[in-house]
One Martini backbone bead per residue (centre of mass of N, CA, C, O) as a GRO file, in nm:
protein
   94
    1MET     BB    1  -3.617  -0.519   5.789
    2LYS     BB    2  -3.424  -0.364   6.018
    3THR     BB    3  -3.067  -0.285   6.060
    4TYR     BB    4  -2.861  -0.252   6.349
    5ILE     BB    5  -2.558  -0.121   6.494
    6PHE     BB    6  -2.404  -0.209   6.798
    7THR     BB    7  -2.142  -0.037   6.965
    8HIS     BB    8  -1.892  -0.164   7.166
    9THR     BB    9  -1.704  -0.025   7.411
   10PRO     BB   10  -1.510   0.005   7.687
   11SER     BB   11  -1.708   0.283   7.767
   12HIS     BB   12  -1.941   0.242   7.536
   13GLY     BB   13  -2.232   0.317   7.316
   14TYR     BB   14  -2.356   0.269   6.965
   15LEU     BB   15  -2.590   0.362   6.714
   16ARG     BB   16  -2.648   0.282   6.381
   17VAL     BB   17  -2.810   0.546   6.180
   18PRO     BB   18  -3.004   0.653   5.960
   19LYS     BB   19  -3.109   0.967   5.889
   20ASP     BB   20  -3.385   0.888   5.765
   21ASP     BB   21  -3.490   0.764   6.034
   22LEU     BB   22  -3.488   1.022   6.201
   23VAL     BB   23  -3.683   1.175   6.023
   24ALA     BB   24  -3.922   0.969   6.038
   25LEU     BB   25  -3.920   1.013   6.373
   26GLY     BB   26  -3.870   1.329   6.442
   27MET     BB   27  -3.556   1.378   6.559
   28ILE     BB   28  -3.418   1.621   6.414
   29GLU     BB   29  -3.617   1.858   6.493
   30ASP     BB   30  -3.644   1.777   6.839
   31TRP     BB   31  -3.327   1.692   6.868
   32GLU     BB   32  -3.027   1.667   7.055
   33PHE     BB   33  -2.759   1.507   6.955
   34ASN     BB   34  -2.503   1.256   7.039
   35PHE     BB   35  -2.282   1.243   6.816
   36PHE     BB   36  -2.004   1.056   6.738
   37TYR     BB   37  -2.067   0.979   6.432
   38ASP     BB   38  -2.035   1.100   6.105
   39ARG     BB   39  -2.140   0.888   5.803
   40GLY     BB   40  -2.318   1.057   5.629
   41ASN     BB   41  -2.599   0.867   5.620
   42ASP     BB   42  -2.479   0.809   5.906
   43VAL     BB   43  -2.517   0.760   6.257
   44GLU     BB   44  -2.399   0.772   6.596
   45ILE     BB   45  -2.573   0.697   6.878
   46GLU     BB   46  -2.616   0.733   7.212
   47GLU     BB   47  -2.712   0.513   7.476
   48ASP     BB   48  -2.848   0.682   7.712
   49GLU     BB   49  -3.075   0.849   7.530
   50ASP     BB   50  -3.103   0.809   7.216
   51VAL     BB   51  -3.165   0.503   7.180
   52PRO     BB   52  -3.424   0.479   7.345
   53GLU     BB   53  -3.581   0.688   7.178
   54PHE     BB   54  -3.552   0.554   6.902
   55LEU     BB   55  -3.693   0.279   6.987
   56ARG     BB   56  -3.956   0.392   7.081
   57ARG     BB   57  -4.042   0.520   6.810
   58ALA     BB   58  -4.022   0.265   6.640
   59LYS     BB   59  -4.239   0.106   6.798
   60GLU     BB   60  -4.474   0.309   6.753
   61LYS     BB   61  -4.444   0.244   6.425
   62ASP     BB   62  -4.392  -0.069   6.384
   63TRP     BB   63  -4.104  -0.151   6.358
   64GLU     BB   64  -3.886  -0.365   6.218
   65TYR     BB   65  -3.602  -0.496   6.409
   66GLU     BB   66  -3.244  -0.527   6.438
   67VAL     BB   67  -2.967  -0.593   6.666
   68ILE     BB   68  -2.620  -0.572   6.621
   69ASN     BB   69  -2.342  -0.677   6.783
   70GLN     BB   70  -2.039  -0.481   6.839
   71TYR     BB   71  -1.694  -0.510   6.907
   72VAL     BB   72  -1.445  -0.280   7.040
   73TYR     BB   73  -1.119  -0.159   6.998
   74PHE     BB   74  -0.816   0.019   7.063
   75ILE     BB   75  -0.573   0.192   6.871
   76VAL     BB   76  -0.260   0.335   6.960
   77THR     BB   77  -0.099   0.582   6.747
   78ASN     BB   78   0.077   0.847   6.808
   79GLY     BB   79  -0.181   0.950   6.992
   80MET     BB   80  -0.389   0.808   6.805
   81GLU     BB   81  -0.703   0.714   6.743
   82ASP     BB   82  -0.805   0.387   6.613
   83ARG     BB   83  -1.107   0.301   6.499
   84GLY     BB   84  -1.227  -0.040   6.516
   85ALA     BB   85  -1.369  -0.336   6.396
   86TYR     BB   86  -1.331  -0.591   6.633
   87PRO     BB   87  -1.287  -0.852   6.787
   88TRP     BB   88  -1.395  -0.971   7.115
   89PRO     BB   89  -1.136  -1.080   7.175
   90PRO     BB   90  -0.846  -1.072   7.043
   91LYS     BB   91  -0.660  -1.234   6.828
   92GLU     BB   92  -0.396  -1.413   6.799
   93ASN     BB   93  -0.094  -1.418   6.667
   94LYS     BB   94   0.058  -1.684   6.437
   0.00000   0.00000   0.00000
């Protein structure tokens, strides 16, 4: 079974997918993706069009998969966004 992480941000969502899975589903050759982050062997594809198409093709190939939800918030330091995976809502410091 394949496991994918779906990242929820305050404004959007992205599914982290190995590039090899996109190749296996024929999506690299015939689709212009809205990659949010390129993470080497993985990319995060955007929720509005790319994720539904990816999951449709995976289902057509009878792939078994699970999607784990992860919530993030943003820390802004010196005008730069530092994106990190943190529990939402954030725990208070004690």
